[in-house]
Every structure is written in structure tokens, then in C-alpha cells.
C-alpha positions as CSV (number, residue, x, y, z in Angstrom):
1,M,61.3,89.1,111.9
2,L,61.4,88.2,108.1
3,I,60.7,91.1,105.9
4,S,58.1,90.4,103.2
5,Y,56.9,91.8,99.8
6,N,55.5,95.3,100.6
7,E,58.3,96.4,102.7
8,L,60.9,94.8,100.3
9,C,59.5,97.1,97.8
10,G,60.1,100.0,99.9
11,F,63.6,98.8,100.5
12,A,64.1,99.0,96.8
13,E,62.7,102.5,96.5
14,R,64.9,103.8,99.4
15,G,68.0,102.2,98.0
16,V,68.5,99.7,100.9
17,I,69.5,97.5,98.0
18,A,69.8,98.9,94.3
19,P,69.5,98.5,91.6
20,V,66.2,96.3,91.7
21,D,64.0,95.5,89.0
22,P,60.4,95.0,90.3
23,K,60.3,91.5,88.9
24,D,63.0,90.6,91.1
25,I,61.3,91.2,94.2
26,N,59.6,88.1,95.7
27,G,57.4,87.3,98.8
28,T,60.3,87.4,101.2
29,S,63.5,87.9,99.1
30,I,65.1,90.0,96.4
31,D,66.9,88.3,93.6
32,V,70.5,89.4,93.0
33,H,72.8,89.1,90.1
34,L,76.5,88.1,89.3
35,G,78.5,91.3,89.0
36,P,81.3,92.0,86.4
37,K,84.4,91.1,88.3
38,I,85.6,87.8,89.7
39,L,88.8,86.6,91.4
40,R,90.3,83.4,90.5
41,E,93.1,81.7,92.3
42,Q,96.7,82.0,90.8
43,A,99.0,79.2,90.8
44,V,101.8,79.5,93.5
45,F,105.4,78.8,91.9
46,L,108.3,77.7,94.1
47,A,111.9,79.2,94.0
48,N,112.7,76.2,91.5
49,G,109.9,77.4,89.1
50,T,107.6,74.4,90.0
51,E,103.9,74.7,91.2
52,G,103.5,74.3,94.7
53,L,101.2,75.2,97.8
54,G,101.0,78.7,99.3
55,I,100.3,79.2,102.9
56,V,97.8,81.8,103.9
57,S,96.9,82.7,107.6
58,L,93.4,84.0,108.6
59,R,94.9,85.2,111.8
60,D,97.5,87.5,110.0
61,K,95.0,88.4,107.3
62,Q,96.9,87.0,104.5
63,N,95.4,86.5,101.1
64,V,95.3,83.8,98.4
65,S,97.0,85.0,95.2
66,W,94.2,86.0,93.1
67,E,94.0,87.2,89.4
68,E,91.0,89.6,88.4
69,V,88.8,88.5,85.5
70,D,86.2,90.8,83.9
71,I,83.4,88.6,83.0
72,E,81.5,91.4,81.5
73,Y,84.1,92.0,78.9
74,E,84.8,88.1,78.4
75,G,80.8,87.6,78.4
76,Y,81.1,84.6,80.8
77,Y,83.5,82.7,82.9
78,D,83.7,78.9,83.0
79,L,84.1,77.7,86.5
80,Q,86.0,74.4,86.5
81,P,85.2,71.3,88.5
82,G,86.5,71.9,92.0
83,E,87.5,75.5,91.4
84,F,86.8,78.2,94.0
85,I,86.4,81.9,93.1
86,L,85.4,85.2,94.5
87,A,82.6,86.9,93.0
88,H,80.2,89.9,93.7
89,T,76.6,90.9,93.1
90,V,75.5,93.8,90.9
91,E,73.5,95.2,93.8
92,M,74.6,97.6,96.3
93,F,73.5,97.7,99.9
94,D,72.9,100.4,102.5
95,L,71.4,98.7,105.6
96,P,69.6,100.4,108.2
97,A,70.5,100.1,111.9
98,D,67.6,97.6,112.4
99,I,68.0,95.6,109.3
100,S,70.4,92.7,108.5
101,A,70.5,90.4,105.4
102,E,71.7,87.0,104.2
103,F,72.3,85.5,100.9
104,K,71.0,82.1,99.6
105,L,72.2,80.7,96.3
106,N,69.2,80.1,94.2
107,S,68.1,76.4,93.7
108,S,68.9,76.2,90.0
109,G,72.5,77.0,90.6
110,A,72.6,74.3,93.6
111,R,71.2,71.7,91.3
112,I,74.0,72.1,88.7
113,G,76.5,71.7,91.4
114,L,77.3,75.5,92.2
115,D,77.9,75.9,96.0
116,N,78.4,79.2,97.9
117,A,80.3,79.4,101.3
118,L,78.6,80.5,104.4
119,A,80.0,83.8,104.7
120,T,77.2,85.9,103.4
121,W,75.6,87.5,106.4
122,A,75.3,91.4,106.3
123,D,75.0,93.1,109.8
124,P,73.1,96.3,110.2
125,R,74.5,99.4,108.9
126,W,76.7,97.5,106.3
127,H,76.9,100.1,103.4
128,G,78.0,101.5,100.3
129,S,79.0,97.9,99.2
130,T,78.4,94.9,96.7
131,L,78.2,91.6,98.4
132,T,81.2,89.3,97.6
133,L,80.4,85.7,97.0
134,E,82.6,82.7,97.6
135,L,81.6,80.3,94.7
136,K,82.6,76.6,94.1
137,N,81.8,74.1,91.4
138,N,81.1,70.9,93.2
139,T,80.8,68.9,90.2
140,R,83.6,66.3,89.0
141,F,82.8,66.4,85.2
142,H,81.0,69.5,84.3
143,V,82.1,73.2,83.8
144,I,79.7,75.8,85.3
145,R,79.2,78.8,83.0
146,L,78.9,81.9,84.7
147,H,77.4,85.0,82.9
148,H,77.7,88.7,84.3
149,G,74.1,89.7,85.3
150,C,72.8,86.2,85.8
151,R,70.5,85.5,88.7
152,I,72.7,84.2,91.3
153,G,70.7,84.1,94.4
154,Q,68.4,86.1,96.8
155,M,68.9,88.3,99.8
156,I,66.6,87.7,102.7
157,F,66.1,90.5,105.1
158,H,65.4,90.5,109.0
159,R,64.4,93.2,111.3
160,S,65.9,93.3,114.8
161,E,66.1,96.1,117.4
162,P,68.3,99.1,116.2
163,V,72.0,98.4,116.8
164,P,73.7,101.2,118.9
165,E,75.9,103.1,116.4
166,E,79.2,102.4,118.1
167,K,78.5,98.7,117.8
168,S,77.2,98.6,114.3
169,Y,79.0,97.5,111.1
170,A,79.3,101.0,110.0
171,V,81.9,101.6,112.9
172,R,83.3,97.9,113.4
173,G,83.2,96.6,110.0
174,R,86.2,96.0,107.5
175,Y,84.1,95.6,104.3
176,L,82.3,98.9,103.7
177,N,82.2,101.0,100.6
178,D,83.2,98.1,98.5
179,K,82.2,98.5,94.8
180,S,83.5,95.1,93.6
181,V,84.8,91.8,94.8
182,Q,86.8,91.8,97.8
183,T,89.8,89.8,99.4
184,V,90.6,89.5,102.9
185,K,91.2,92.9,104.5
């Protein structure tokens, strides 16, 4: 069941999602904002010093080479055409055993070519964490300027039967208590 306004207000009061400004609570979602850190892909250099392609393996949990950028300090980040970054929300989450959540990019961002990958589902009992976002500029001829604290999307919350503790994300998940943007664990 989709959670609506009155209960979303209670979520904000209880810290299921925090911090939340009351103006960010909508009919069936809560607006979330871009956090202060991003990770941008670093070039891979071959033995001869030229740029090349790196290989990463999902099975082996290998990572892309990333460089951290503090957009709070810089003021903004210019996402280049075709560029892919990892970012995170300002908001932290502490989901109970019967609540899951999903991230949806806001329509204004989508209309200027910003895209978000689909890995933005949060299972019950995911806690102590900001949400890592996978953002890409789909335009060919425009830079998308991202500012720390800008409204980047909204979280939609769903109710289900409570998940047994031993099957919950609190026990089985890898991305818990992440206070900033995270890579593959």
C-alpha cells in the first residue's frame, strides 16, 4: 500500500526519514535533496601512460576508479554530457520492518536530461544511511549544473507485512549506516 500525507508527516516526526522540512511532504512522497559529496569516474591509465579502459566485475565486487568531489565546498558540480556519477541524498533513512521506499527523479531534472539508474529501492529495515544515487547526463550539448541541497527527487513509501528480522535488510544488507555516497561493497 502506498503511504500518503498524514502518515508521511509521522515518518518525518519519528525519523524514518530526516531531516524533513514540512514543505517537502507531498501527497504521496517526500522530496529529497542532493548531498554534499559525489564520486566521479577517474580515467584509467595503461602501463604506457595512455588512457585506456578498465575492467570491473560485478561478481567480484570490483569498483570503478572514483574521485570524491565536495560540491558543498565547490558550490556546484557540472555534470558533462554522457557523464555518470554517484551522489547521495542529504536525508537519512531508518525504515521499519513493514516499510520499503523507492526513489524517483523529479520531473524537472528529467526534462533537462538528467537520468537516474534504477537501483534506488530501499528494503524494510534499511537504516542509518543516506541513499546513493546513480546520475547521468543524457544530453549531447548541455552541461547539467548540480548544487548541494537542490531538490533531486522524491521518496515514495510502501507498506507490506513486516519482514522477519532474519530476512530483513538489517541482517542481510551490505549498505547500512552509510553516511555519504557509497561504491560497490
